[in-house]
PDBQT receptor file of N, H, CA, C and O in Angstrom, charges set to zero:
ATOM      1  N   MET A   1      12.172   9.971 -27.948  1.00  0.00    +0.000 N 
ATOM      2  CA  MET A   1      11.930   9.633 -26.567  1.00  0.00    +0.000 C 
ATOM      3  C   MET A   1      10.816   8.595 -26.467  1.00  0.00    +0.000 C 
ATOM      4  O   MET A   1       9.797   8.805 -25.809  1.00  0.00    +0.000 OA
ATOM      5  N   ALA A   2      11.036   7.497 -27.126  1.00  0.00    +0.000 N 
ATOM      6  H   ALA A   2      11.864   7.326 -27.661  1.00  0.00    +0.000 HD
ATOM      7  CA  ALA A   2      10.031   6.430 -27.119  1.00  0.00    +0.000 C 
ATOM      8  C   ALA A   2       9.902   5.814 -25.729  1.00  0.00    +0.000 C 
ATOM      9  O   ALA A   2      10.910   5.661 -25.038  1.00  0.00    +0.000 OA
ATOM     10  N   PRO A   3       8.700   5.458 -25.303  1.00  0.00    +0.000 N 
ATOM     11  CA  PRO A   3       8.505   4.861 -23.988  1.00  0.00    +0.000 C 
ATOM     12  C   PRO A   3       9.135   3.477 -23.868  1.00  0.00    +0.000 C 
ATOM     13  O   PRO A   3       9.240   2.933 -22.769  1.00  0.00    +0.000 OA
ATOM     14  N   THR A   4       9.554   2.907 -25.000  1.00  0.00    +0.000 N 
ATOM     15  H   THR A   4       9.468   3.349 -25.893  1.00  0.00    +0.000 HD
ATOM     16  CA  THR A   4      10.169   1.576 -24.965  1.00  0.00    +0.000 C 
ATOM     17  C   THR A   4      11.692   1.612 -24.947  1.00  0.00    +0.000 C 
ATOM     18  O   THR A   4      12.331   0.565 -24.840  1.00  0.00    +0.000 OA
ATOM     19  N   ASN A   5      12.291   2.817 -25.053  1.00  0.00    +0.000 N 
ATOM     20  H   ASN A   5      11.772   3.667 -25.140  1.00  0.00    +0.000 HD
ATOM     21  CA  ASN A   5      13.754   2.928 -24.959  1.00  0.00    +0.000 C 
ATOM     22  C   ASN A   5      14.209   2.478 -23.575  1.00  0.00    +0.000 C 
ATOM     23  O   ASN A   5      13.519   2.721 -22.585  1.00  0.00    +0.000 OA
ATOM     24  N   LEU A   6      15.362   1.827 -23.502  1.00  0.00    +0.000 N 
ATOM     25  H   LEU A   6      15.922   1.629 -24.306  1.00  0.00    +0.000 HD
ATOM     26  CA  LEU A   6      15.917   1.409 -22.222  1.00  0.00    +0.000 C 
ATOM     27  C   LEU A   6      16.737   2.549 -21.636  1.00  0.00    +0.000 C 
ATOM     28  O   LEU A   6      17.567   3.149 -22.319  1.00  0.00    +0.000 OA
ATOM     29  N   VAL A   7      16.494   2.838 -20.362  1.00  0.00    +0.000 N 
ATOM     30  H   VAL A   7      15.820   2.350 -19.807  1.00  0.00    +0.000 HD
ATOM     31  CA  VAL A   7      17.135   3.995 -19.715  1.00  0.00    +0.000 C 
ATOM     32  C   VAL A   7      17.572   3.654 -18.294  1.00  0.00    +0.000 C 
ATOM     33  O   VAL A   7      17.174   2.639 -17.722  1.00  0.00    +0.000 OA
ATOM     34  N   LEU A   8      18.398   4.531 -17.748  1.00  0.00    +0.000 N 
ATOM     35  H   LEU A   8      18.722   5.356 -18.212  1.00  0.00    +0.000 HD
ATOM     36  CA  LEU A   8      18.710   4.541 -16.316  1.00  0.00    +0.000 C 
ATOM     37  C   LEU A   8      17.880   5.666 -15.714  1.00  0.00    +0.000 C 
ATOM     38  O   LEU A   8      17.710   6.709 -16.345  1.00  0.00    +0.000 OA
ATOM     39  N   SER A   9      17.364   5.475 -14.515  1.00  0.00    +0.000 N 
ATOM     40  H   SER A   9      17.501   4.628 -14.002  1.00  0.00    +0.000 HD
ATOM     41  CA  SER A   9      16.679   6.588 -13.858  1.00  0.00    +0.000 C 
ATOM     42  C   SER A   9      17.717   7.646 -13.496  1.00  0.00    +0.000 C 
ATOM     43  O   SER A   9      18.914   7.360 -13.476  1.00  0.00    +0.000 OA
ATOM     44  N   SER A  10      17.272   8.843 -13.216  1.00  0.00    +0.000 N 
ATOM     45  H   SER A  10      16.300   9.075 -13.232  1.00  0.00    +0.000 HD
ATOM     46  CA  SER A  10      18.189   9.979 -13.104  1.00  0.00    +0.000 C 
ATOM     47  C   SER A  10      19.258   9.831 -12.021  1.00  0.00    +0.000 C 
ATOM     48  O   SER A  10      20.434  10.070 -12.297  1.00  0.00    +0.000 OA
ATOM     49  N   THR A  11      18.893   9.451 -10.815  1.00  0.00    +0.000 N 
ATOM     50  H   THR A  11      17.938   9.257 -10.591  1.00  0.00    +0.000 HD
ATOM     51  CA  THR A  11      19.889   9.337  -9.757  1.00  0.00    +0.000 C 
ATOM     52  C   THR A  11      20.787   8.132  -9.984  1.00  0.00    +0.000 C 
ATOM     53  O   THR A  11      21.985   8.190  -9.705  1.00  0.00    +0.000 OA
ATOM     54  N   VAL A  12      20.222   7.042 -10.488  1.00  0.00    +0.000 N 
ATOM     55  H   VAL A  12      19.250   6.995 -10.715  1.00  0.00    +0.000 HD
ATOM     56  CA  VAL A  12      21.031   5.870 -10.840  1.00  0.00    +0.000 C 
ATOM     57  C   VAL A  12      22.088   6.268 -11.871  1.00  0.00    +0.000 C 
ATOM     58  O   VAL A  12      23.240   5.844 -11.773  1.00  0.00    +0.000 OA
ATOM     59  N   ALA A  13      21.708   7.067 -12.842  1.00  0.00    +0.000 N 
ATOM     60  H   ALA A  13      20.773   7.412 -12.921  1.00  0.00    +0.000 HD
ATOM     61  CA  ALA A  13      22.647   7.486 -13.883  1.00  0.00    +0.000 C 
ATOM     62  C   ALA A  13      23.842   8.218 -13.284  1.00  0.00    +0.000 C 
ATOM     63  O   ALA A  13      24.971   8.027 -13.735  1.00  0.00    +0.000 OA
ATOM     64  N   VAL A  14      23.611   9.043 -12.286  1.00  0.00    +0.000 N 
ATOM     65  H   VAL A  14      22.693   9.198 -11.919  1.00  0.00    +0.000 HD
ATOM     66  CA  VAL A  14      24.692   9.803 -11.654  1.00  0.00    +0.000 C 
ATOM     67  C   VAL A  14      25.524   8.915 -10.732  1.00  0.00    +0.000 C 
ATOM     68  O   VAL A  14      26.749   8.879 -10.846  1.00  0.00    +0.000 OA
ATOM     69  N   CYS A  15      24.871   8.205  -9.828  1.00  0.00    +0.000 N 
ATOM     70  H   CYS A  15      23.876   8.234  -9.735  1.00  0.00    +0.000 HD
ATOM     71  CA  CYS A  15      25.578   7.487  -8.765  1.00  0.00    +0.000 C 
ATOM     72  C   CYS A  15      26.268   6.216  -9.238  1.00  0.00    +0.000 C 
ATOM     73  O   CYS A  15      27.328   5.858  -8.724  1.00  0.00    +0.000 OA
ATOM     74  N   SER A  16      25.680   5.533 -10.209  1.00  0.00    +0.000 N 
ATOM     75  H   SER A  16      24.819   5.823 -10.626  1.00  0.00    +0.000 HD
ATOM     76  CA  SER A  16      26.241   4.247 -10.634  1.00  0.00    +0.000 C 
ATOM     77  C   SER A  16      27.530   4.391 -11.433  1.00  0.00    +0.000 C 
ATOM     78  O   SER A  16      28.194   3.393 -11.714  1.00  0.00    +0.000 OA
ATOM     79  N   GLY A  17      27.892   5.607 -11.801  1.00  0.00    +0.000 N 
ATOM     80  H   GLY A  17      27.352   6.418 -11.573  1.00  0.00    +0.000 HD
ATOM     81  CA  GLY A  17      29.170   5.818 -12.462  1.00  0.00    +0.000 C 
ATOM     82  C   GLY A  17      30.336   5.379 -11.578  1.00  0.00    +0.000 C 
ATOM     83  O   GLY A  17      31.337   4.864 -12.075  1.00  0.00    +0.000 OA
ATOM     84  N   CYS A  18      30.202   5.585 -10.279  1.00  0.00    +0.000 N 
ATOM     85  H   CYS A  18      29.388   6.004  -9.875  1.00  0.00    +0.000 HD
ATOM     86  CA  CYS A  18      31.231   5.175  -9.319  1.00  0.00    +0.000 C 
ATOM     87  C   CYS A  18      30.766   4.019  -8.441  1.00  0.00    +0.000 C 
ATOM     88  O   CYS A  18      31.532   3.098  -8.160  1.00  0.00    +0.000 OA
ATOM     89  N   HIS A  19      29.528   4.070  -8.017  1.00  0.00    +0.000 N 
ATOM     90  H   HIS A  19      28.906   4.818  -8.245  1.00  0.00    +0.000 HD
ATOM     91  CA  HIS A  19      28.977   3.048  -7.118  1.00  0.00    +0.000 C 
ATOM     92  C   HIS A  19      28.379   1.942  -7.976  1.00  0.00    +0.000 C 
ATOM     93  O   HIS A  19      27.179   1.931  -8.250  1.00  0.00    +0.000 OA
ATOM     94  N   ASP A  20      29.238   1.006  -8.400  1.00  0.00    +0.000 N 
ATOM     95  H   ASP A  20      30.213   1.015  -8.178  1.00  0.00    +0.000 HD
ATOM     96  CA  ASP A  20      28.821   0.025  -9.401  1.00  0.00    +0.000 C 
ATOM     97  C   ASP A  20      28.919  -1.425  -8.938  1.00  0.00    +0.000 C 
ATOM     98  O   ASP A  20      28.889  -2.340  -9.760  1.00  0.00    +0.000 OA
ATOM     99  N   SER A  21      29.035  -1.638  -7.641  1.00  0.00    +0.000 N 
ATOM    100  H   SER A  21      29.059  -0.894  -6.974  1.00  0.00    +0.000 HD
ATOM    101  CA  SER A  21      29.085  -3.014  -7.143  1.00  0.00    +0.000 C 
ATOM    102  C   SER A  21      27.693  -3.645  -7.209  1.00  0.00    +0.000 C 
ATOM    103  O   SER A  21      26.692  -2.951  -7.389  1.00  0.00    +0.000 OA
ATOM    104  N   VAL A  22      27.647  -4.957  -7.061  1.00  0.00    +0.000 N 
ATOM    105  H   VAL A  22      28.460  -5.520  -6.915  1.00  0.00    +0.000 HD
ATOM    106  CA  VAL A  22      26.373  -5.667  -7.027  1.00  0.00    +0.000 C 
ATOM    107  C   VAL A  22      25.527  -5.156  -5.860  1.00  0.00    +0.000 C 
ATOM    108  O   VAL A  22      24.321  -4.959  -6.008  1.00  0.00    +0.000 OA
ATOM    109  N   LEU A  23      26.151  -4.941  -4.710  1.00  0.00    +0.000 N 
ATOM    110  H   LEU A  23      27.131  -5.101  -4.590  1.00  0.00    +0.000 HD
ATOM    111  CA  LEU A  23      25.431  -4.444  -3.544  1.00  0.00    +0.000 C 
ATOM    112  C   LEU A  23      24.872  -3.040  -3.788  1.00  0.00    +0.000 C 
ATOM    113  O   LEU A  23      23.727  -2.760  -3.434  1.00  0.00    +0.000 OA
ATOM    114  N   ALA A  24      25.661  -2.170  -4.382  1.00  0.00    +0.000 N 
ATOM    115  H   ALA A  24      26.592  -2.398  -4.669  1.00  0.00    +0.000 HD
ATOM    116  CA  ALA A  24      25.204  -0.804  -4.660  1.00  0.00    +0.000 C 
ATOM    117  C   ALA A  24      24.045  -0.823  -5.649  1.00  0.00    +0.000 C 
ATOM    118  O   ALA A  24      23.058  -0.110  -5.467  1.00  0.00    +0.000 OA
ATOM    119  N   ARG A  25      24.162  -1.628  -6.681  1.00  0.00    +0.000 N 
ATOM    120  H   ARG A  25      24.964  -2.207  -6.829  1.00  0.00    +0.000 HD
ATOM    121  CA  ARG A  25      23.085  -1.722  -7.679  1.00  0.00    +0.000 C 
ATOM    122  C   ARG A  25      21.803  -2.233  -7.018  1.00  0.00    +0.000 C 
ATOM    123  O   ARG A  25      20.723  -1.690  -7.255  1.00  0.00    +0.000 OA
ATOM    124  N   SER A  26      21.918  -3.262  -6.200  1.00  0.00    +0.000 N 
ATOM    125  H   SER A  26      22.795  -3.703  -6.008  1.00  0.00    +0.000 HD
ATOM    126  CA  SER A  26      20.757  -3.803  -5.507  1.00  0.00    +0.000 C 
ATOM    127  C   SER A  26      20.122  -2.737  -4.612  1.00  0.00    +0.000 C 
ATOM    128  O   SER A  26      18.900  -2.591  -4.588  1.00  0.00    +0.000 OA
ATOM    129  N   HIS A  27      20.953  -1.996  -3.879  1.00  0.00    +0.000 N 
ATOM    130  H   HIS A  27      21.945  -2.115  -3.898  1.00  0.00    +0.000 HD
ATOM    131  CA  HIS A  27      20.468  -0.930  -3.003  1.00  0.00    +0.000 C 
ATOM    132  C   HIS A  27      19.670   0.099  -3.810  1.00  0.00    +0.000 C 
ATOM    133  O   HIS A  27      18.601   0.534  -3.383  1.00  0.00    +0.000 OA
ATOM    134  N   MET A  28      20.186   0.479  -4.962  1.00  0.00    +0.000 N 
ATOM    135  H   MET A  28      21.055   0.125  -5.309  1.00  0.00    +0.000 HD
ATOM    136  CA  MET A  28      19.503   1.470  -5.794  1.00  0.00    +0.000 C 
ATOM    137  C   MET A  28      18.181   0.931  -6.333  1.00  0.00    +0.000 C 
ATOM    138  O   MET A  28      17.174   1.638  -6.334  1.00  0.00    +0.000 OA
ATOM    139  N   GLU A  29      18.186  -0.314  -6.788  1.00  0.00    +0.000 N 
ATOM    140  H   GLU A  29      19.005  -0.888  -6.787  1.00  0.00    +0.000 HD
ATOM    141  CA  GLU A  29      16.961  -0.905  -7.333  1.00  0.00    +0.000 C 
ATOM    142  C   GLU A  29      15.886  -1.068  -6.259  1.00  0.00    +0.000 C 
ATOM    143  O   GLU A  29      14.718  -0.763  -6.498  1.00  0.00    +0.000 OA
ATOM    144  N   VAL A  30      16.277  -1.546  -5.086  1.00  0.00    +0.000 N 
ATOM    145  H   VAL A  30      17.226  -1.794  -4.893  1.00  0.00    +0.000 HD
ATOM    146  CA  VAL A  30      15.321  -1.729  -3.988  1.00  0.00    +0.000 C 
ATOM    147  C   VAL A  30      14.684  -0.393  -3.606  1.00  0.00    +0.000 C 
ATOM    148  O   VAL A  30      13.537  -0.348  -3.162  1.00  0.00    +0.000 OA
ATOM    149  N   ASN A  31      15.427   0.677  -3.779  1.00  0.00    +0.000 N 
ATOM    150  H   ASN A  31      16.359   0.641  -4.139  1.00  0.00    +0.000 HD
ATOM    151  CA  ASN A  31      14.945   1.999  -3.402  1.00  0.00    +0.000 C 
ATOM    152  C   ASN A  31      14.399   2.802  -4.586  1.00  0.00    +0.000 C 
ATOM    153  O   ASN A  31      14.355   4.031  -4.547  1.00  0.00    +0.000 OA
ATOM    154  N   GLY A  32      13.987   2.095  -5.631  1.00  0.00    +0.000 N 
ATOM    155  H   GLY A  32      14.022   1.096  -5.663  1.00  0.00    +0.000 HD
ATOM    156  CA  GLY A  32      13.265   2.733  -6.725  1.00  0.00    +0.000 C 
ATOM    157  C   GLY A  32      14.059   3.080  -7.955  1.00  0.00    +0.000 C 
ATOM    158  O   GLY A  32      13.491   3.600  -8.915  1.00  0.00    +0.000 OA
ATOM    159  N   GLY A  33      15.353   2.815  -7.968  1.00  0.00    +0.000 N 
ATOM    160  H   GLY A  33      15.814   2.393  -7.187  1.00  0.00    +0.000 HD
ATOM    161  CA  GLY A  33      16.165   3.117  -9.136  1.00  0.00    +0.000 C 
ATOM    162  C   GLY A  33      15.948   2.121 -10.254  1.00  0.00    +0.000 C 
ATOM    163  O   GLY A  33      15.601   0.965 -10.011  1.00  0.00    +0.000 OA
ATOM    164  N   SER A  34      16.154   2.573 -11.481  1.00  0.00    +0.000 N 
ATOM    165  H   SER A  34      16.436   3.511 -11.679  1.00  0.00    +0.000 HD
ATOM    166  CA  SER A  34      15.970   1.716 -12.655  1.00  0.00    +0.000 C 
ATOM    167  C   SER A  34      17.251   1.606 -13.462  1.00  0.00    +0.000 C 
ATOM    168  O   SER A  34      17.858   2.614 -13.824  1.00  0.00    +0.000 OA
ATOM    169  N   PHE A  35      17.656   0.382 -13.741  1.00  0.00    +0.000 N 
ATOM    170  H   PHE A  35      17.163  -0.437 -13.447  1.00  0.00    +0.000 HD
ATOM    171  CA  PHE A  35      18.803   0.092 -14.599  1.00  0.00    +0.000 C 
ATOM    172  C   PHE A  35      18.292  -0.556 -15.873  1.00  0.00    +0.000 C 
ATOM    173  O   PHE A  35      17.784  -1.677 -15.845  1.00  0.00    +0.000 OA
ATOM    174  N   TYR A  36      18.425   0.145 -16.988  1.00  0.00    +0.000 N 
ATOM    175  H   TYR A  36      18.838   1.056 -17.011  1.00  0.00    +0.000 HD
ATOM    176  CA  TYR A  36      18.060  -0.385 -18.303  1.00  0.00    +0.000 C 
ATOM    177  C   TYR A  36      16.653  -0.959 -18.328  1.00  0.00    +0.000 C 
ATOM    178  O   TYR A  36      16.414  -2.063 -18.816  1.00  0.00    +0.000 OA
ATOM    179  N   GLN A  37      15.723  -0.168 -17.782  1.00  0.00    +0.000 N 
ATOM    180  H   GLN A  37      15.916   0.729 -17.385  1.00  0.00    +0.000 HD
ATOM    181  CA  GLN A  37      14.302  -0.474 -17.864  1.00  0.00    +0.000 C 
ATOM    182  C   GLN A  37      13.722   0.390 -18.984  1.00  0.00    +0.000 C 
ATOM    183  O   GLN A  37      14.346   1.363 -19.406  1.00  0.00    +0.000 OA
ATOM    184  N   THR A  38      12.549   0.039 -19.456  1.00  0.00    +0.000 N 
ATOM    185  H   THR A  38      12.042  -0.752 -19.113  1.00  0.00    +0.000 HD
ATOM    186  CA  THR A  38      11.933   0.913 -20.452  1.00  0.00    +0.000 C 
ATOM    187  C   THR A  38      11.676   2.274 -19.815  1.00  0.00    +0.000 C 
ATOM    188  O   THR A  38      11.473   2.387 -18.606  1.00  0.00    +0.000 OA
ATOM    189  N   ARG A  39      11.692   3.291 -20.647  1.00  0.00    +0.000 N 
ATOM    190  H   ARG A  39      11.857   3.200 -21.629  1.00  0.00    +0.000 HD
ATOM    191  CA  ARG A  39      11.444   4.649 -20.156  1.00  0.00    +0.000 C 
ATOM    192  C   ARG A  39      10.113   4.692 -19.400  1.00  0.00    +0.000 C 
ATOM    193  O   ARG A  39      10.021   5.332 -18.352  1.00  0.00    +0.000 OA
ATOM    194  N   ALA A  40       9.092   4.025 -19.916  1.00  0.00    +0.000 N 
ATOM    195  H   ALA A  40       9.167   3.505 -20.767  1.00  0.00    +0.000 HD
ATOM    196  CA  ALA A  40       7.777   4.015 -19.264  1.00  0.00    +0.000 C 
ATOM    197  C   ALA A  40       7.868   3.405 -17.866  1.00  0.00    +0.000 C 
ATOM    198  O   ALA A  40       7.259   3.922 -16.930  1.00  0.00    +0.000 OA
ATOM    199  N   THR A  41       8.612   2.323 -17.714  1.00  0.00    +0.000 N 
ATOM    200  H   THR A  41       9.107   1.903 -18.474  1.00  0.00    +0.000 HD
ATOM    201  CA  THR A  41       8.775   1.685 -16.405  1.00  0.00    +0.000 C 
ATOM    202  C   THR A  41       9.553   2.595 -15.464  1.00  0.00    +0.000 C 
ATOM    203  O   THR A  41       9.145   2.803 -14.321  1.00  0.00    +0.000 OA
ATOM    204  N   ALA A  42      10.665   3.137 -15.936  1.00  0.00    +0.000 N 
ATOM    205  H   ALA A  42      10.996   2.968 -16.864  1.00  0.00    +0.000 HD
ATOM    206  CA  ALA A  42      11.505   4.006 -15.102  1.00  0.00    +0.000 C 
ATOM    207  C   ALA A  42      10.737   5.233 -14.632  1.00  0.00    +0.000 C 
ATOM    208  O   ALA A  42      10.854   5.630 -13.473  1.00  0.00    +0.000 OA
ATOM    209  N   LEU A  43       9.954   5.835 -15.517  1.00  0.00    +0.000 N 
ATOM    210  H   LEU A  43       9.858   5.513 -16.458  1.00  0.00    +0.000 HD
ATOM    211  CA  LEU A  43       9.193   7.025 -15.139  1.00  0.00    +0.000 C 
ATOM    212  C   LEU A  43       8.050   6.704 -14.183  1.00  0.00    +0.000 C 
ATOM    213  O   LEU A  43       7.547   7.588 -13.490  1.00  0.00    +0.000 OA
ATOM    214  N   GLY A  44       7.649   5.459 -14.150  1.00  0.00    +0.000 N 
ATOM    215  H   GLY A  44       8.058   4.741 -14.714  1.00  0.00    +0.000 HD
ATOM    216  CA  GLY A  44       6.583   5.035 -13.259  1.00  0.00    +0.000 C 
ATOM    217  C   GLY A  44       7.052   4.707 -11.852  1.00  0.00    +0.000 C 
ATOM    218  O   GLY A  44       6.233   4.471 -10.965  1.00  0.00    +0.000 OA
ATOM    219  N   ARG A  45       8.350   4.692 -11.643  1.00  0.00    +0.000 N 
ATOM    220  H   ARG A  45       9.015   4.885 -12.364  1.00  0.00    +0.000 HD
ATOM    221  CA  ARG A  45       8.916   4.390 -10.318  1.00  0.00    +0.000 C 
ATOM    222  C   ARG A  45       9.368   5.686  -9.657  1.00  0.00    +0.000 C 
ATOM    223  O   ARG A  45       9.594   6.689 -10.335  1.00  0.00    +0.000 OA
ATOM    224  N   THR A  46       9.499   5.663  -8.345  1.00  0.00    +0.000 N 
ATOM    225  H   THR A  46       9.316   4.849  -7.795  1.00  0.00    +0.000 HD
ATOM    226  CA  THR A  46       9.969   6.838  -7.605  1.00  0.00    +0.000 C 
ATOM    227  C   THR A  46      11.234   6.469  -6.846  1.00  0.00    +0.000 C 
ATOM    228  O   THR A  46      11.216   5.623  -5.952  1.00  0.00    +0.000 OA
ATOM    229  N   GLU A  47      12.335   7.119  -7.218  1.00  0.00    +0.000 N 
ATOM    230  H   GLU A  47      12.350   7.807  -7.944  1.00  0.00    +0.000 HD
ATOM    231  CA  GLU A  47      13.583   6.891  -6.498  1.00  0.00    +0.000 C 
ATOM    232  C   GLU A  47      13.465   7.493  -5.098  1.00  0.00    +0.000 C 
ATOM    233  O   GLU A  47      13.013   8.627  -4.939  1.00  0.00    +0.000 OA
ATOM    234  N   GLN A  48      13.868   6.739  -4.104  1.00  0.00    +0.000 N 
ATOM    235  H   GLN A  48      14.235   5.818  -4.233  1.00  0.00    +0.000 HD
ATOM    236  CA  GLN A  48      13.768   7.163  -2.713  1.00  0.00    +0.000 C 
ATOM    237  C   GLN A  48      15.129   7.600  -2.149  1.00  0.00    +0.000 C 
ATOM    238  O   GLN A  48      15.287   7.693  -0.932  1.00  0.00    +0.000 OA
ATOM    239  N   CYS A  49      16.083   7.861  -2.997  1.00  0.00    +0.000 N 
ATOM    240  H   CYS A  49      15.955   7.786  -3.985  1.00  0.00    +0.000 HD
ATOM    241  CA  CYS A  49      17.460   8.133  -2.603  1.00  0.00    +0.000 C 
ATOM    242  C   CYS A  49      17.601   9.241  -1.564  1.00  0.00    +0.000 C 
ATOM    243  O   CYS A  49      18.378   9.123  -0.617  1.00  0.00    +0.000 OA
ATOM    244  N   PHE A  50      16.848  10.307  -1.751  1.00  0.00    +0.000 N 
ATOM    245  H   PHE A  50      16.216  10.403  -2.520  1.00  0.00    +0.000 HD
ATOM    246  CA  PHE A  50      17.053  11.485  -0.913  1.00  0.00    +0.000 C 
ATOM    247  C   PHE A  50      16.435  11.365   0.476  1.00  0.00    +0.000 C 
ATOM    248  O   PHE A  50      16.576  12.271   1.297  1.00  0.00    +0.000 OA
ATOM    249  N   VAL A  51      15.750  10.254   0.744  1.00  0.00    +0.000 N 
ATOM    250  H   VAL A  51      15.635   9.518   0.076  1.00  0.00    +0.000 HD
ATOM    251  CA  VAL A  51      15.281  10.004   2.103  1.00  0.00    +0.000 C 
ATOM    252  C   VAL A  51      16.489   9.903   3.034  1.00  0.00    +0.000 C 
ATOM    253  O   VAL A  51      16.448  10.387   4.165  1.00  0.00    +0.000 OA
ATOM    254  N   CYS A  52      17.554   9.280   2.561  1.00  0.00    +0.000 N 
ATOM    255  H   CYS A  52      17.588   8.886   1.642  1.00  0.00    +0.000 HD
ATOM    256  CA  CYS A  52      18.782   9.116   3.359  1.00  0.00    +0.000 C 
ATOM    257  C   CYS A  52      19.954   9.958   2.871  1.00  0.00    +0.000 C 
ATOM    258  O   CYS A  52      20.828  10.320   3.659  1.00  0.00    +0.000 OA
ATOM    259  N   HIS A  53      19.980  10.275   1.567  1.00  0.00    +0.000 N 
ATOM    260  H   HIS A  53      19.270   9.981   0.927  1.00  0.00    +0.000 HD
ATOM    261  CA  HIS A  53      21.162  10.884   0.974  1.00  0.00    +0.000 C 
ATOM    262  C   HIS A  53      21.060  12.385   0.717  1.00  0.00    +0.000 C 
ATOM    263  O   HIS A  53      21.858  12.923  -0.051  1.00  0.00    +0.000 OA
ATOM    264  N   SER A  54      20.109  13.072   1.332  1.00  0.00    +0.000 N 
ATOM    265  H   SER A  54      19.461  12.635   1.956  1.00  0.00    +0.000 HD
ATOM    266  CA  SER A  54      20.017  14.523   1.144  1.00  0.00    +0.000 C 
ATOM    267  C   SER A  54      20.648  15.263   2.330  1.00  0.00    +0.000 C 
ATOM    268  O   SER A  54      21.062  14.652   3.315  1.00  0.00    +0.000 OA
ATOM    269  N   SER A  55      20.707  16.556   2.211  1.00  0.00    +0.000 N 
ATOM    270  H   SER A  55      20.370  17.052   1.411  1.00  0.00    +0.000 HD
ATOM    271  CA  SER A  55      21.365  17.402   3.208  1.00  0.00    +0.000 C 
ATOM    272  C   SER A  55      20.822  17.160   4.616  1.00  0.00    +0.000 C 
ATOM    273  O   SER A  55      19.618  17.241   4.858  1.00  0.00    +0.000 OA
ATOM    274  N   GLY A  56      21.736  16.864   5.532  1.00  0.00    +0.000 N 
ATOM    275  H   GLY A  56      22.714  16.798   5.335  1.00  0.00    +0.000 HD
ATOM    276  CA  GLY A  56      21.390  16.657   6.923  1.00  0.00    +0.000 C 
ATOM    277  C   GLY A  56      20.881  15.271   7.268  1.00  0.00    +0.000 C 
ATOM    278  O   GLY A  56      20.608  14.989   8.435  1.00  0.00    +0.000 OA
ATOM    279  N   LYS A  57      20.748  14.404   6.282  1.00  0.00    +0.000 N 
ATOM    280  H   LYS A  57      20.969  14.633   5.335  1.00  0.00    +0.000 HD
ATOM    281  CA  LYS A  57      20.241  13.048   6.526  1.00  0.00    +0.000 C 
ATOM    282  C   LYS A  57      21.379  12.116   6.915  1.00  0.00    +0.000 C 
ATOM    283  O   LYS A  57      22.545  12.510   6.898  1.00  0.00    +0.000 OA
ATOM    284  N   ILE A  58      21.044  10.889   7.264  1.00  0.00    +0.000 N 
ATOM    285  H   ILE A  58      20.097  10.568   7.278  1.00  0.00    +0.000 HD
ATOM    286  CA  ILE A  58      22.004   9.922   7.810  1.00  0.00    +0.000 C 
ATOM    287  C   ILE A  58      23.169   9.610   6.853  1.00  0.00    +0.000 C 
ATOM    288  O   ILE A  58      24.276   9.329   7.312  1.00  0.00    +0.000 OA
ATOM    289  N   ALA A  59      22.940   9.655   5.561  1.00  0.00    +0.000 N 
ATOM    290  H   ALA A  59      22.041   9.883   5.188  1.00  0.00    +0.000 HD
ATOM    291  CA  ALA A  59      23.995   9.382   4.581  1.00  0.00    +0.000 C 
ATOM    292  C   ALA A  59      24.091  10.543   3.590  1.00  0.00    +0.000 C 
ATOM    293  O   ALA A  59      24.075  10.338   2.376  1.00  0.00    +0.000 OA
ATOM    294  N   ASP A  60      24.189  11.748   4.117  1.00  0.00    +0.000 N 
ATOM    295  H   ASP A  60      24.202  11.914   5.103  1.00  0.00    +0.000 HD
ATOM    296  CA  ASP A  60      24.285  12.986   3.343  1.00  0.00    +0.000 C 
ATOM    297  C   ASP A  60      25.443  12.877   2.350  1.00  0.00    +0.000 C 
ATOM    298  O   ASP A  60      26.592  12.694   2.753  1.00  0.00    +0.000 OA
ATOM    299  N   THR A  61      25.147  12.988   1.068  1.00  0.00    +0.000 N 
ATOM    300  H   THR A  61      24.214  13.137   0.740  1.00  0.00    +0.000 HD
ATOM    301  CA  THR A  61      26.202  12.838   0.057  1.00  0.00    +0.000 C 
ATOM    302  C   THR A  61      27.260  13.932   0.159  1.00  0.00    +0.000 C 
ATOM    303  O   THR A  61      28.430  13.681  -0.131  1.00  0.00    +0.000 OA
ATOM    304  N   LYS A  62      26.878  15.128   0.560  1.00  0.00    +0.000 N 
ATOM    305  H   LYS A  62      25.927  15.332   0.795  1.00  0.00    +0.000 HD
ATOM    306  CA  LYS A  62      27.864  16.206   0.701  1.00  0.00    +0.000 C 
ATOM    307  C   LYS A  62      28.872  15.885   1.794  1.00  0.00    +0.000 C 
ATOM    308  O   LYS A  62      30.050  16.219   1.665  1.00  0.00    +0.000 OA
ATOM    309  N   VAL A  63      28.432  15.250   2.851  1.00  0.00    +0.000 N 
ATOM    310  H   VAL A  63      27.475  14.979   2.955  1.00  0.00    +0.000 HD
ATOM    311  CA  VAL A  63      29.327  14.855   3.954  1.00  0.00    +0.000 C 
ATOM    312  C   VAL A  63      30.192  13.683   3.521  1.00  0.00    +0.000 C 
ATOM    313  O   VAL A  63      31.412  13.710   3.687  1.00  0.00    +0.000 OA
ATOM    314  N   VAL A  64      29.562  12.657   2.967  1.00  0.00    +0.000 N 
ATOM    315  H   VAL A  64      28.572  12.636   2.832  1.00  0.00    +0.000 HD
ATOM    316  CA  VAL A  64      30.289  11.453   2.560  1.00  0.00    +0.000 C 
ATOM    317  C   VAL A  64      31.327  11.761   1.480  1.00  0.00    +0.000 C 
ATOM    318  O   VAL A  64      32.432  11.218   1.495  1.00  0.00    +0.000 OA
ATOM    319  N   HIS A  65      30.957  12.641   0.542  1.00  0.00    +0.000 N 
ATOM    320  H   HIS A  65      30.059  13.082   0.530  1.00  0.00    +0.000 HD
ATOM    321  CA  HIS A  65      31.864  12.991  -0.544  1.00  0.00    +0.000 C 
ATOM    322  C   HIS A  65      32.652  14.263  -0.252  1.00  0.00    +0.000 C 
ATOM    323  O   HIS A  65      33.368  14.758  -1.122  1.00  0.00    +0.000 OA
ATOM    324  N   GLU A  66      32.531  14.792   0.952  1.00  0.00    +0.000 N 
ATOM    325  H   GLU A  66      31.949  14.390   1.659  1.00  0.00    +0.000 HD
ATOM    326  CA  GLU A  66      33.251  15.985   1.413  1.00  0.00    +0.000 C 
ATOM    327  C   GLU A  66      33.117  17.177   0.479  1.00  0.00    +0.000 C 
ATOM    328  O   GLU A  66      34.112  17.795   0.103  1.00  0.00    +0.000 OA
ATOM    329  N   ARG A  67      31.887  17.495   0.108  1.00  0.00    +0.000 N 
ATOM    330  H   ARG A  67      31.078  16.992   0.414  1.00  0.00    +0.000 HD
ATOM    331  CA  ARG A  67      31.630  18.670  -0.744  1.00  0.00    +0.000 C 
ATOM    332  C   ARG A  67      30.758  19.643  -0.038  1.00  0.00    +0.000 C 
ATOM    333  O   ARG A  67      30.431  20.693  -0.590  1.00  0.00    +0.000 OA
TER     334      ARG A  67
């Protein structure tokens, strides 16, 4: 687990499997997601995904994905 390994941040790793457009990637990066950044860089950022994508929020993933 070297700090120089290139990684995806945790939510990016899950969501980018399907949401892989340029716009989606930009949205994730602007909101703190990391794509192939060093582990040290990725761990130093805070993903803000759940501000909008958590239960009861404007873009609730359970509602959007019907789960």
